[in-house]
N, C-alpha and C positions, 0 to 999 in steps of 0.2 A: 781474243774475241772470236766470234763465229759469224758467218753469213750462210744463207741457204738460197737455193735457186731451182728452177725448173729444167735447166739444161746443163751441159758439161762445161760451159765457158762462161765466166761472170763478166766478160768484156764485150764491148761492141767495137768493131773495126770499120774504119772509114776510108773511102777512096775518093780522091779529088777527081772531078769530072772536067776541070779546067774551064768551066763555064762560070766565071766570076768566083764567088766563094762557095759555090755549090759543092756539097759532099754527099756521097751515097754509101749505104751499108752493102751494096752489091758489087760483084766483080763485073768484068766487061761482058760476061755471059748471062748476067742476071741472077747469079747464085749468091746467097749470103756469104759474106766474107768470114773466113775462119783465121786463126793465127797463122796457120800454114800458108793459106793463099795470100794473106796480107804481107807476110814476109817475102813473097815472091814478087810483089809489086815493085815497080821502079820507085826509087826514093821520092821522086817528085809526085808520084801518085799517092804515096802513103800520107793520109790526112789525119792521123791520130787515132788513138785508142781511148775509149771512155767506158766507165762502168755501165753495165746493162741493167738499168734501173727498172726496166719492164719485166724481166724475168728473175731478177735477183734482189734480195733484200740488201740493205746497207749493213756495214759491220756493226756488231753489237758492242755494248760497253765491255770493258775488260772483265774477265772472271777473277774472282778472289782466290789467288793461289794458296792462301793459307787454309782453305777448305778442301776436303778431299773430294768433293763432288758439288755440282751445282746444276740447276735446271737449264736445259738448252734454251736460247733466247730467240728462236725463230718465231715468226708470227703466224705461221700456218704450216701444214704438212707439205714438205718438198722432197724431191728426189735426190737432190745433191747438196752436200754441205762442205764448206771450206772452214778450216780453223787456222788461225794466225797466231804465232807466238813470237814475242820479242825477247831478245836476250841481252843482257848487259854483262860484259866481261871486263876483267882487269888483267894486268900483267901476270898476277899470281893465280888467278882463278877464272874459269869460264863456266857457262851454263850449258845444261844438257836436258833435252826432253826425251825421257825414256819411252813413254807411250801415251797415247790418247785413246780413251775408251768411251763410247757412248751407247745408250740403249736405243733401240728402234722397235716400234710397234708396226707390224705389217700384217694385215691391214690396219689402218688407224681407227680411232674411235669414231671418227666421222671424216668425210672427205674435206669438209670445211664447216667451221662454226663462225658465222659473222656475229659481231656484237657491237652495241653502242649504248651509251648511258645518257640519261636525261634527268634533270637539267645539266647543262655543261657550265653553268656559273653557280657559285654558292657564296653565301656570306661567311666570312671567317668566323670560326668559333661558335657557329650556330648549327645544330643538327639539321640537315636537309634531308628530305625524303627523295631518294634516287630510285629510278626504275631502270634496271639493267636488262636490256633486251637482246635476245639471241635468236638467230635463224640457223638451225643445223641443216646441212646438206649431206645425206647419207646414201651411199651405194649399197647394193644387196650384200656385199661381202664385209661391209664395215662392222666393227665390233659393237657400236652403240655405247651409251653411257647411262649412269644413274646417280651421278654425283656432280655438283657444280661447286667450284671453288673461286671465290672473288677476293682479291687483295684490297684492303682499305687502309688509309693512312692512320686511323685510330680505330679502336674497337667499336664496331657498330652498335648503336643503341637499341636496335631491334631489327628483326627480319620479319616483315609484316605479312607478306603474301608471296606465293608462286602461282603464276597463271600460264595455262596452256591455251593458246587461241582465245584468250579473254576469260576462260573459266578457271576459277581457283582450284588447286589441287593440293593434296596433303603433302607435307615435306618434313623432314627431320633435320634438326641442327646437330651436325656432328663435330663441329669445331667452331668457336667464337672467341677471338682474342685480339690483340692489338695489331696482328699482322693481316687479319681478314677472317673469313668464315668459310665453312664448307657445309652444304646441305644435301641430304639425300633426297631424290625426287623420283617420280614414276619413271620407268625406264624409257629412254629415247632410242628408238631404232628406226629402221627404214620406213615403218609404218607411219612414223611422225616426221618424215622428211619434209622440210619447208614449213614446219609448224612454228608459230611465234611463241617463244618462251619469255616470260617476264619474271624477274625477281625484284621485289620492292623491299627496300631497307632504308634505315636512317643512320646517318654518319655525319661527323664534323670534318671540315676540310681546313687546313691551316697553310698549305703551301701552294704556290702558283704551279699550274700544270700537273696537278696530282693525277697520277695514272691508276685507274682501277682495272688492272690486268685480271684476267680470269682463265681458268682451265676447266676441262671436263674429263672425267675418267669413269671407269667401271669398277666399283667396289669389289666385285666378284673376280676381277683379274688384277690383283695388287702388284703384279710384276710388270705390267704394261705401263707404257709412258703416259704421264698426264698431258693431255693435248691443249695447247694454248688456244684461246679464241682470237679471231682476227677482227680488228676494227674495221668497220664498214657500215654501209646503209642497210638497216634492218627495216625501219619504218620510214616511209617516204617523207612524212611530215615532221619527223624528229629534227632536233636542232642542229646536230653537228656531225653525225656519223663518226663519232670518236669515243674513246674511253678516257679522255683527259678532261678534267674539270678545273676551270679557272675560278678566280675569286672576284667578287664585286661587292662594293658597299655603296652603289650608285643610287642616288635618290631620283635624279633626272638624267636622261640619256644624253651623253655628249659624244661618246665614241660610237660610230656607226659600224659599217662593214670593215673587217680587217682580213686581208687576203695575202697569202704568200704564193709567189710565182717564181719558180716551181716550189712545191712543199719539200722536195728533196733536191739538193744541189751538190755539185762536185767541183770545189775550187782547186782544180789541178793544173790550171794554166793553159787548158786546151781551148779556151774561149767558147766552150759550150757549157751552159749552166754553171758558170764560174761564180756567180753571185745569186742571191735570193732577192727578188724585188718585193718590197713590203708596201702594199697599197692599202690606204686607210681613208675613212671618211670621218670628218669631224662635224658634229651637229650643234647648233645653238650655242656656239662659243661666244661669250660676251665678256667684256672687260679684259684686263691683262691676264694672259694665259700662256703656258709654255707646254710643249709637247716633247716627249722623249721616247725613243725605242730602246729598251733596256734588255740585256741578254742575261739569262739565267741558265743553270743546269737543271736537271730534273730534280734535284735535291733542294732547289730553292736558293742555291748559292749565286750571289750576283757576280757576273763575270766582266761586266763593262757596259758601256753605252754605244749603241750603233749610231745614234743621231739625237741631237737636241736643238730646239729652235723655238721661235714664237709660234703660237697656235691660233688659228682662225678657222672659221667654218668653210668647208669645201672638201674636195678630194685631193690627196696628196700621195707621195711615194718616196721611199728611201730604199737604199741598197745595203745588204750585208755581205761581206766577202769572206766570212768564215773565221775572222780573227777576233781576239779578245781585246780588252781595253789596253793591253800593252803592245798590241800589233802582232802577237804570236798566233800562228795558225792553230786552231783547236783540233783536238783528236776527232776522228769520226764518231758519230753518235747522234742522239736526239738532244735538242736544246729548246728552250722556251724564249720566244721573242715576245716581250710584254710592251704594248703601247700604253704610255702613261700621259695623261693630260692633267696638268696642275692648274686649277682654277681657284677663284676666290672661294668657291664652295667646297674645296677639297681636291683630292686626286681621283680621277676616273681612269679606268684601265680595262684592257682586254688583252688576252694572251693567245698565242698560237704555237703549236709545236712544229719544229723544223728539223729535217734530217740532213746531216752533213755526211758526205761520203766521198772518198777518193782512194 
């Protein structure tokens, strides 16, 4: 897998201040700790090392080694990249990595392209109209782009409109298949920095936590890297600031807010963000009901239950420590925590994506 970041060290180093459990990232002179300065501390002062989740992404899913190449899985342009390879050896044979090669576009297509999708809930097996919203941020030297690529779980039934700042513009469908679609659009360069781009399309969703990932690129520069878009807030009043879509068949609302604190956690035993707290609200629960927090991977495979118990109206919380139903610690990556409420009227549900890193 890979991870990318904005500085040369993916870790955060902590020093004990000896004031209770207080820890600091600074040395005694007020300078940020580095690996070198951390190792110079007295053993009693060394208060642990944790992943730098502010400046570094978590580890991606493993690459398919049966393929000769694959897209890099970073979520935005970064200056630094780490690649991790695991080897399995036997008495008779061992593994060897000959080389790793990756392409870089410098400058990038854009300094950043934020994106979110609405709605974030869809009914299983029914074509839903989605609006894919993007906010490009471009510097003067950025290359710009004229093509948008969006991944879909099934072939889109139609691409209905492309809008720049609310005005419809002409577009060309260059690819439309079961993996997604690509459309040619009027060129985006620094003159359109910060302009709202909307792509309206219809598609069916069948899996929990379906990710509508996207990329932008310049068709006149086919050798340059296709740049992934970054999930985030594009429109203030949009629902979720996400590219993930959950499923719902709810007639009446039972599940209210569902919050993950933190959304990325590191179960490495250092007692900092070792578990994710799952906070949820249940509304208008009547009769005999049961609530469960169920764990899935992004392919919709059920990995186990985090919690199960009787349901009633109110605010509640549970914790997940990064382990599956057998008690084994899961590999770093993205997972779906699905809150399911089983009532006389059926199962009501809501899902959130959580990042596990260590």
